[in-house]
C-alpha positions as CSV (number, residue, x, y, z in Angstrom):
1,X,175.3,-210.4,-9.6
2,X,178.8,-210.2,-8.3
3,X,179.7,-208.0,-5.4
4,X,181.6,-205.4,-7.5
5,X,178.7,-205.5,-10.1
6,X,176.3,-204.6,-7.3
7,X,178.5,-201.7,-6.2
8,X,178.8,-200.5,-9.8
9,X,175.0,-200.7,-10.4
10,X,174.3,-198.9,-7.2
11,X,176.7,-196.1,-7.9
12,X,175.5,-195.7,-11.5
13,X,172.0,-195.0,-10.2
14,X,173.0,-192.9,-7.2
15,X,173.2,-189.7,-9.2
16,X,169.5,-189.8,-9.8
17,X,168.7,-190.0,-6.1
18,X,169.1,-187.7,-3.1
19,X,171.9,-189.7,-1.8
20,X,173.2,-189.5,1.8
21,X,176.8,-188.4,2.4
22,X,179.5,-191.0,3.3
23,X,182.5,-190.2,5.5
24,X,185.1,-192.9,5.9
25,X,187.6,-193.1,8.8
26,X,190.5,-195.2,7.5
27,X,193.5,-196.4,9.5
28,X,196.6,-198.5,8.9
29,X,195.9,-201.1,11.5
30,X,193.5,-202.0,14.4
31,X,193.9,-199.7,17.4
32,X,194.8,-196.4,15.7
33,X,191.6,-194.8,17.0
34,X,189.2,-194.8,14.1
35,X,186.1,-195.8,16.1
36,X,187.0,-193.5,18.9
37,X,187.4,-190.5,16.5
38,X,184.1,-191.4,14.8
39,X,182.3,-191.5,18.2
40,X,183.9,-188.2,19.2
41,X,182.7,-186.5,16.0
42,X,179.2,-188.0,16.5
43,X,179.1,-186.6,20.1
44,X,180.0,-183.1,18.7
45,X,177.3,-183.4,16.1
46,X,174.7,-184.2,18.8
47,X,175.8,-181.2,20.8
48,X,175.2,-179.1,17.7
49,X,171.7,-180.4,17.3
50,X,172.2,-183.1,14.6
51,X,170.0,-186.2,14.9
52,X,172.8,-188.9,15.1
53,X,172.5,-192.6,16.1
54,X,174.7,-195.6,16.4
55,X,173.9,-198.4,13.9
56,X,176.8,-200.7,14.9
57,X,179.9,-200.1,17.0
58,X,182.5,-202.7,18.0
59,X,184.4,-201.5,21.1
60,X,186.7,-204.6,21.3
61,X,186.6,-204.1,25.1
62,X,188.3,-200.8,24.9
63,X,187.1,-198.6,27.9
64,X,187.8,-195.3,26.2
65,X,185.7,-196.3,23.2
66,X,182.9,-197.6,25.4
67,X,182.7,-194.4,27.3
68,X,182.1,-192.4,24.1
69,X,178.9,-194.5,23.4
70,X,177.0,-193.6,26.6
71,X,175.5,-190.3,25.4
72,X,174.5,-191.6,21.9
73,X,171.3,-193.3,21.0
74,X,171.8,-196.9,19.7
75,X,169.4,-198.5,17.3
76,X,168.8,-202.1,18.4
77,X,170.7,-204.7,16.4
78,X,169.1,-207.4,14.3
79,X,169.2,-210.8,15.9
80,X,169.7,-213.7,13.4
81,X,169.8,-217.4,14.5
82,X,172.4,-219.4,12.7
83,X,173.2,-223.0,13.6
84,X,171.2,-222.5,16.8
85,X,173.2,-219.6,17.9
86,X,172.2,-215.9,18.0
87,X,174.2,-213.4,16.0
88,X,173.7,-209.6,15.9
89,X,173.9,-207.5,12.7
90,X,173.3,-204.0,11.6
91,X,169.5,-203.5,11.6
92,X,168.9,-201.6,8.4
93,X,165.1,-201.7,8.5
94,X,165.1,-200.3,12.1
95,X,167.4,-197.5,11.1
96,X,165.2,-196.7,8.1
97,X,162.1,-196.5,10.4
98,X,164.0,-194.3,12.8
99,X,165.2,-192.1,9.9
100,X,168.1,-190.2,11.6
101,X,170.2,-187.6,9.8
102,X,173.4,-189.5,10.5
103,X,174.2,-193.1,11.5
104,X,177.5,-194.7,12.7
105,X,178.6,-198.0,11.2
106,X,181.8,-199.7,12.4
107,X,183.6,-202.7,10.8
108,X,182.6,-201.8,7.2
109,X,184.3,-204.8,5.6
110,X,182.3,-207.3,7.9
111,X,180.6,-210.3,6.2
112,X,177.0,-210.6,7.4
113,X,175.8,-213.9,8.9
114,X,173.8,-216.1,6.4
115,X,170.2,-215.2,6.5
116,X,170.9,-211.4,6.3
117,X,169.4,-209.3,3.5
118,X,172.8,-208.4,2.2
119,X,176.0,-210.5,2.2
120,X,178.3,-207.6,3.2
121,X,177.9,-204.7,5.6
122,X,179.1,-202.1,3.1
123,X,176.0,-203.1,1.0
124,X,173.8,-202.3,4.0
125,X,175.5,-198.9,4.0
126,X,174.7,-198.5,0.3
127,X,171.0,-199.0,1.1
128,X,171.1,-196.4,3.9
129,X,172.9,-193.9,1.7
130,X,170.3,-194.5,-1.1
131,X,167.6,-193.6,1.3
132,X,169.3,-190.2,2.1
133,X,170.8,-191.1,5.4
134,X,174.4,-189.8,6.0
135,X,176.8,-192.5,7.2
136,X,180.0,-192.3,9.2
137,X,181.9,-195.6,8.8
138,X,185.3,-197.0,9.8
139,X,187.6,-199.5,8.0
140,X,191.3,-200.4,8.0
141,X,193.5,-200.1,4.9
142,X,194.1,-203.9,4.7
143,X,190.4,-204.4,3.9
144,X,190.6,-202.4,0.6
145,X,190.3,-204.8,-2.3
146,X,193.1,-203.4,-4.5
147,X,195.8,-203.8,-1.7
148,X,194.9,-207.4,-0.8
149,X,198.1,-208.9,-2.4
150,X,200.3,-206.2,-1.0
151,X,199.0,-206.6,2.5
152,X,199.5,-210.4,2.3
153,X,203.1,-209.9,1.2
154,X,203.8,-207.4,4.0
155,X,202.2,-209.3,6.9
156,X,201.8,-212.9,5.7
157,X,198.1,-212.6,6.6
158,X,195.3,-213.2,4.0
159,X,192.5,-210.7,4.6
160,X,189.2,-212.4,3.6
161,X,186.9,-209.5,4.4
162,X,187.3,-206.7,1.8
163,X,185.6,-203.6,0.5
164,X,185.6,-202.7,-3.3
165,X,187.7,-199.7,-4.3
166,X,184.7,-198.4,-6.3
167,X,182.7,-198.1,-3.0
168,X,185.6,-196.2,-1.2
169,X,186.1,-193.9,-4.2
170,X,182.5,-192.6,-3.8
171,X,183.1,-191.4,-0.3
172,X,182.3,-187.7,0.1
173,X,185.0,-187.4,2.8
174,X,187.9,-189.6,3.9
175,X,189.8,-189.0,7.1
176,X,193.0,-190.9,7.8
177,X,193.5,-191.7,11.4
178,X,197.2,-192.0,11.9
179,X,199.6,-192.9,14.7
180,X,203.2,-194.0,14.6
181,X,204.1,-197.7,14.7
182,X,205.8,-197.1,18.1
183,X,202.7,-195.5,19.5
184,X,200.6,-198.4,18.2
185,X,202.9,-201.0,19.8
186,X,202.7,-199.1,23.1
187,X,198.9,-199.1,23.0
188,X,199.0,-202.9,22.4
189,X,201.4,-203.5,25.3
190,X,199.1,-201.4,27.6
191,X,196.1,-203.7,26.7
192,X,194.3,-201.0,24.8
193,X,193.9,-203.0,21.6
194,X,193.7,-206.7,22.4
195,X,193.2,-208.7,25.7
196,X,196.4,-209.7,27.5
197,X,196.6,-213.2,26.1
198,X,196.8,-211.9,22.5
199,X,199.4,-209.2,23.1
200,X,202.7,-211.2,22.8
201,X,201.6,-213.1,19.7
202,X,200.4,-209.9,18.0
203,X,203.8,-208.2,18.7
204,X,205.6,-211.2,17.1
205,X,203.4,-211.3,14.1
206,X,201.0,-208.6,12.6
207,X,202.2,-205.8,15.0
208,X,205.9,-206.0,14.2
209,X,207.3,-202.5,13.7
210,X,208.3,-203.3,10.1
211,X,204.7,-204.4,9.3
212,X,203.1,-201.4,10.9
213,X,205.5,-199.0,9.1
214,X,204.7,-200.6,5.8
215,X,201.0,-200.5,6.4
216,X,201.1,-196.9,7.5
217,X,203.0,-195.9,4.3
218,X,200.4,-197.9,2.3
219,X,197.6,-196.0,3.9
220,X,199.2,-192.6,3.4
221,X,199.8,-193.4,-0.3
222,X,196.3,-194.7,-0.9
223,X,194.7,-191.6,0.6
224,X,197.0,-189.3,-1.4
225,X,196.1,-191.2,-4.6
226,X,192.4,-191.0,-3.8
227,X,192.7,-187.2,-3.2
228,X,194.5,-186.8,-6.6
229,X,191.9,-188.9,-8.5
230,X,189.0,-186.9,-6.9
231,X,190.7,-183.6,-7.8
232,X,191.3,-184.8,-11.4
233,X,187.7,-186.0,-11.8
234,X,186.4,-182.7,-10.5
235,X,188.5,-180.5,-12.7
236,X,188.4,-182.7,-15.8
237,X,189.5,-180.7,-18.8
238,X,189.6,-177.4,-16.9
239,X,193.4,-177.8,-16.5
240,X,195.2,-175.4,-14.2
241,X,198.3,-177.6,-13.7
242,X,198.8,-180.7,-11.5
243,X,196.5,-180.5,-8.5
244,X,197.3,-183.3,-6.2
245,X,200.1,-184.5,-3.9
246,X,201.1,-187.6,-5.9
247,X,204.1,-187.1,-8.2
248,X,203.9,-188.2,-11.8
249,X,207.0,-188.1,-14.0
250,X,206.9,-187.9,-17.8
251,X,210.1,-188.9,-19.7
252,X,210.1,-187.7,-23.3
253,X,212.1,-190.1,-25.5
254,X,212.8,-189.5,-29.2
255,X,216.2,-191.1,-29.9
256,X,217.2,-194.7,-29.2
257,X,220.8,-193.7,-28.3
258,X,219.6,-191.6,-25.3
259,X,216.4,-193.4,-24.4
260,X,217.8,-195.9,-21.9
261,X,219.9,-193.2,-20.1
262,X,216.9,-190.9,-19.8
263,X,214.6,-193.7,-18.5
264,X,217.2,-194.9,-15.9
265,X,217.4,-191.3,-14.6
266,X,213.6,-191.0,-14.5
267,X,213.2,-194.4,-12.9
268,X,215.6,-193.4,-10.0
269,X,213.7,-190.2,-9.5
270,X,210.3,-192.1,-9.4
271,X,211.7,-194.5,-6.9
272,X,212.8,-191.8,-4.5
273,X,209.5,-189.9,-4.8
274,X,207.2,-193.0,-4.9
275,X,206.0,-191.5,-8.2
276,X,204.2,-193.0,-11.2
277,X,206.4,-193.1,-14.3
278,X,205.2,-192.3,-17.8
279,X,207.3,-192.6,-21.0
280,X,206.2,-190.6,-24.1
281,X,207.3,-191.2,-27.7
282,X,205.9,-188.9,-30.3
283,X,205.9,-190.1,-33.9
284,X,204.3,-189.1,-37.2
285,X,204.1,-192.6,-38.4
286,X,204.3,-195.5,-35.9
287,X,204.7,-198.2,-38.7
288,X,207.7,-196.4,-40.2
289,X,209.3,-196.2,-36.8
290,X,208.2,-199.7,-35.6
291,X,211.7,-200.7,-34.5
292,X,212.1,-197.6,-32.4
293,X,208.6,-197.9,-30.9
294,X,209.2,-201.6,-30.0
295,X,212.5,-200.6,-28.3
296,X,210.9,-197.9,-26.2
297,X,207.9,-200.2,-25.4
298,X,210.3,-202.9,-24.1
299,X,212.1,-200.3,-21.9
300,X,208.8,-199.4,-20.4
301,X,208.2,-203.0,-19.5
302,X,211.6,-203.3,-18.0
303,X,211.2,-200.2,-15.8
304,X,207.5,-200.7,-14.9
305,X,206.4,-197.5,-16.6
306,X,203.3,-196.4,-18.6
307,X,204.0,-196.3,-22.3
308,X,202.4,-193.3,-24.1
309,X,202.7,-193.5,-27.9
310,X,201.4,-190.3,-29.6
311,X,200.9,-190.1,-33.3
312,X,200.9,-186.4,-34.0
313,X,201.9,-183.9,-36.6
314,X,202.2,-181.2,-34.0
315,X,205.6,-179.8,-32.9
316,X,207.1,-182.0,-30.2
317,X,206.7,-179.3,-27.5
318,X,202.9,-179.1,-28.2
319,X,202.5,-182.9,-28.1
320,X,204.4,-183.0,-24.7
321,X,202.2,-180.3,-23.3
322,X,199.1,-182.1,-24.4
323,X,200.1,-185.4,-22.7
324,X,201.3,-183.7,-19.6
325,X,197.9,-182.0,-19.1
326,X,196.0,-185.2,-19.9
327,X,197.8,-187.2,-17.2
328,X,198.3,-184.4,-14.6
329,X,202.1,-184.8,-14.8
330,X,204.1,-183.0,-12.1
331,X,207.7,-183.4,-13.5
332,X,209.0,-183.7,-17.1
333,X,212.4,-185.1,-18.1
334,X,214.0,-184.1,-21.4
335,X,217.2,-184.9,-23.1
336,X,219.6,-182.1,-23.9
337,X,218.5,-180.4,-27.1
338,X,220.6,-181.1,-30.2
339,X,219.2,-178.0,-31.9
340,X,221.6,-175.2,-32.9
341,X,220.9,-171.7,-31.6
342,X,219.5,-170.7,-35.0
343,X,217.1,-173.6,-35.0
344,X,215.9,-172.6,-31.6
345,X,215.3,-169.1,-32.8
346,X,213.5,-170.3,-35.9
347,X,211.5,-173.2,-34.5
348,X,211.3,-172.2,-30.9
349,X,212.8,-173.7,-27.8
350,X,211.0,-176.9,-26.6
351,X,211.6,-176.0,-22.9
352,X,210.3,-172.4,-23.3
353,X,207.2,-173.6,-25.1
354,X,206.4,-176.2,-22.4
355,X,206.9,-173.5,-19.7
356,X,204.7,-171.0,-21.4
357,X,201.8,-173.5,-21.9
358,X,201.9,-175.3,-18.5
359,X,202.1,-174.3,-14.8
360,X,203.3,-176.1,-11.6
361,X,205.4,-178.6,-13.7
362,X,209.1,-179.0,-13.0
363,X,211.3,-179.5,-16.1
364,X,214.6,-181.4,-15.9
365,X,217.2,-181.4,-18.6
366,X,219.4,-184.5,-18.6
367,X,222.9,-183.6,-20.1
368,X,224.3,-185.5,-23.1
369,X,227.4,-187.5,-22.5
370,X,229.2,-185.5,-25.1
371,X,230.6,-182.1,-24.1
372,X,228.6,-179.1,-25.3
373,X,230.6,-176.9,-27.7
């Protein structure tokens, strides 16, 4: 079974078990303080009477991190001989025998040494969660499967150890550990991240300010997206308006002569806001309007937007409302109405209808090139 298949099978069965809670500490790069924060939280839990132990912690020689370990119980690691050398891995069986309330697991994306029960450490964490043990775990954004190509483009580094998005999405709590790129470089120069012989090379490569800034933005976006998705899953069809922090723009296109202008405006807005872009075309008969549909579809491809084709006999306004709610849209772009005042009285204003039937959605009207009489 493939790694992602294992994760999916586990998560599908998790709902029938008393599953432990998973809290993830995620950072943009090594040295932001994920492990330190995790240990600090564990120390506070112990003071409050929680049975918490260390399963695996990697200090990387950082004194501040090592000092946090002293007052916490550590479950002995599992020694595995590989090519006549001893290696030490998370000891899942020993943790299960000890049966703590909470266990700390660092370096979540780590690949276990051959001979281990599981090939990846996050799979060890799955087993602990399945047995009802809460887990605090740490991982960097570059180890998330879906951002692999982006990280390689930003840094020029291929990250081989990765965690499936499906696993991360099931976390009960995610905490972003964030510092500025300048602070991270300062920590590096002070020897708080890597030993002295690695500092200069790191500054010239992975730890360039531009790389760190891009990774930080990537981490912030991913966490925001995850929050949005979790909120949308929780609320489902119980719609009260857009719930998250991630902008989603819907452009409503009905006429070819204004479509490109509307989409260009929406595309510029989406770029400024780092928003997802959706383009909606409502039709009563897609075959009769095939040429128009193909034209809008091509524009979507050009501007990297999601194409929504809705076959509906509803009034346009009701169709727009339906799609806006379905996709948790935060902003709607409409072309200037060509209706006369009498038509708006008789058929109703599209804008007014949308405003009455939605909440927390901004509506933008893009003026026609022709002057309004």
